[in-house]
C-alpha positions, -999 to 999 in steps of 0.1 A, spaced: 257 -12 -132 261 -39 -160 236 -59 -176 249 -94 -159 249 -74 -127 214 -68 -138 210 -103 -143 224 -115 -109 200 -90 -86 170 -101 -107 174 -131 -98 180 -124 -66 153 -108 -59 129 -134 -78 144 -159 -49 135 -138 -21 103 -137 -38 105 -176 -39 111 -180 -3 85 -156 6 58 -179 -10 68 -209 9 39 -233 24 44 -212 57 29 -185 36 5 -199 18 -14 -216 50 -9 -176 69 -28 -161 36 -57 -186 37 -59 -182 71 -59 -145 65 -88 -153 38 -111 -177 61 -115 -152 87 -154 -143 92 -146 -106 82 -163 -97 53 -136 -90 29 -143 -53 10 -125 -44 -23 -96 -28 -24 -87 -1 -51 -46 9 -51 -43 42 -63 -6 44 -80 11 77 -96 2 80 -133 37 101 -137 56 87 -167 90 109 -153 90 94 -117 121 90 -100 137 57 -98 130 55 -61 92 64 -64 85 36 -86 106 12 -63 83 19 -35 52 18 -54 65 -18 -71 68 -28 -32 33 -11 -19 16 -28 -44 30 -62 -40 24 -60 -4 -14 -50 -8 -15 -76 -33 -1 -104 -11 -34 -97 14 -65 -82 -12 -51 -104 -42 -88 -114 -48 -104 -82 -47 -77 -59 -58 -77 -32 -87 -50 -5 -96 -60 25 -111 -33 53 -120 -39 88 -108 -28 118 -122 -39 156 -124 -60 151 -151 -95 156 -150 -110 128 -160 -90 105 -137 -103 132 -109 -146 126 -123 -140 88 -120 -128 90 -85 -151 111 -70 -178 89 -86 -157 62 -67 -156 82 -35 -194 85 -39 -206 51 -44 -228 35 -17 -207 -2 -27 -182 -5 0 -147 -1 -6 -111 8 8 -90 30 -13 -54 34 -2 -20 47 -20 12 59 -19 16 89 -36 36 122 -36 26 150 -20 4 172 -47 -15 141 -57 -22 129 -21 -34 164 -12 -61 163 -44 -71 125 -35 -81 138 2 -96 167 -7 -118 153 -30 -130 121 0 -135 153 22 -157 166 -4 -175 137 -7 -180 128 32 -156 97 26 -143 88 57 -104 91 57 -87 60 79 -53 67 75 -29 100 66 5 94 71 36 112 54 73 93 52 102 103 47 134 79 40 172 87 38 200 59 36 203 74 78 171 73 87 130 69 78 107 96 93 65 88 97 46 117 103 7 98 112 -16 122 110 -51 104 109 -48 67 123 -79 45 131 -56 16 125 -54 -11 153 -17 -16 145 14 7 137 44 6 118 73 -14 130 104 -10 109 135 -28 123 161 -22 97 158 11 92 179 8 62 151 -19 43 120 -13 30 103 -35 59 80 -9 70 69 2 34 58 -43 34 43 -37 70 23 1 58 6 -20 31 -4 -55 46 -17 -27 75 -37 -6 48 -49 -29 26 -62 -53 54 -84 -27 78 -100 -43 108 -89 -80 96 -62 -95 120 -29 -105 98 -11 -134 105 26 -123 116 45 -140 87 26 -119 62 41 -91 78 76 -100 69 91 -83 38 106 -107 6 130 -83 8 144 -65 36 178 -55 21 164 -33 -1 166 7 9 139 29 -5 145 67 -2 124 98 -9 93 111 5 56 98 1 22 102 16 1 67 25 -36 72 26 -66 49 37 -99 60 25 -131 41 32 -160 40 11 -196 28 14 -226 29 35 -220 -5 53 -178 -4 56 -183 4 94 -204 -25 103 -179 -49 82 
């Protein structure tokens, strides 16, 4: 792809984001933030692999963007790897009594590691799903779901499902205004295999 074409595509992407953040979207965001539900800090786990394929980086970017849209004031992003230090940090977070929602979109190996650590720490696994996307179709296999709604992707060739997933997991039990579920870039195909997860940490989470 030529440099000029990349610039054009990047400009189009920014234009899409600008359209998303219109006054109506800001109103929907304010509606979400003003609910009586006590917002829980969100920790987003992302892969620390520098050699991740392009499709994985694109999926991660779309997922982080959708989570940030819902949890912008209470969001931190933490790079996850098989490094012992990273695992120790995660174990401490999983055993904390402070309410925290941990979400992630990881490869199968890292996701299994995180889920095993969560179960060992007696944290509540709120959501666990496998997703395989090709240019022809998208397959979802949800193993654990306590969510009040499901992914409803209308365009098999778009990233809409990934956007809806990030919004849903970040919001948790809060009702999300329909406008926030609309992806800023419905035409970007996301391919690859991913594992999505949501883990509730802290004794008071279930009481909101």
